[in-house]
C-alpha positions, -999 to 999 in steps of 0.1 A, spaced: 0 0 0 13 34 -9 15 63 16 -14 81 -1 -35 50 -1 -28 46 36 -38 82 42 -70 78 22 -79 46 41 -73 63 75 -92 95 64 -122 74 54 -122 56 87 -121 89 106 -149 103 85 -170 73 91 -163 70 128 -165 107 138 -189 123 113 -209 93 101 -241 105 83 -243 138 102 -235 172 88 -198 177 94 -202 212 109 -186 213 143 -167 180 140 -135 195 125 -114 197 156 -123 162 170 -120 146 135 -86 163 129 -73 153 164 -83 116 158 -69 117 123 -35 128 136 -36 101 162 -43 73 137 -17 87 112 10 87 138 0 51 148 5 42 112 40 56 112 33 90 98 48 110 126 49 143 108 11 146 109 -1 177 128 -33 196 134 -36 230 119 -60 258 129 -68 285 104 -96 297 82 -114 284 52 -131 310 32 -127 333 62 -144 309 86 -125 292 115 -115 256 108 -92 227 118 -75 203 94 -43 182 92 -10 187 75 14 159 68 46 174 54 34 190 22 -1 174 22 -34 190 33 -59 164 47 -94 176 56 -122 152 65 -148 178 73 -143 205 46 -177 199 31 -193 216 60 -187 248 40 -217 242 18 -209 270 -6 -174 257 -13 -163 230 -37 -145 210 -10 -152 173 -11 -160 152 21 -124 140 22 -98 163 7 -62 150 3 -41 173 -18 -7 189 -20 -5 219 3 -8 251 -17 -35 268 3 -59 250 -21 -64 281 -43 -61 304 -13 -91 290 4 -71 275 33 -52 299 54 -31 287 84 -29 308 116 5 321 122 
């Protein structure tokens, strides 16, 4: 299994266990915390929670080296963020802004 496949599998597990069928609004911190825990258990020690804004609204997500992982980004209903976003970090077209 490749690293990205491992990340995808863990992200899907977190999404299912933390969010389930509910609206993901309000689950971002707990889901990100759990995602970091599972990624580290899987040997991906560089995983860390990030606080910032998405479209100007406060949010939590995960960074793993140069990868953005968000399992609750679809709570921003007016955005194009999928339920699970795994993408190279580039601010995702300026939508994600990390706190300093």
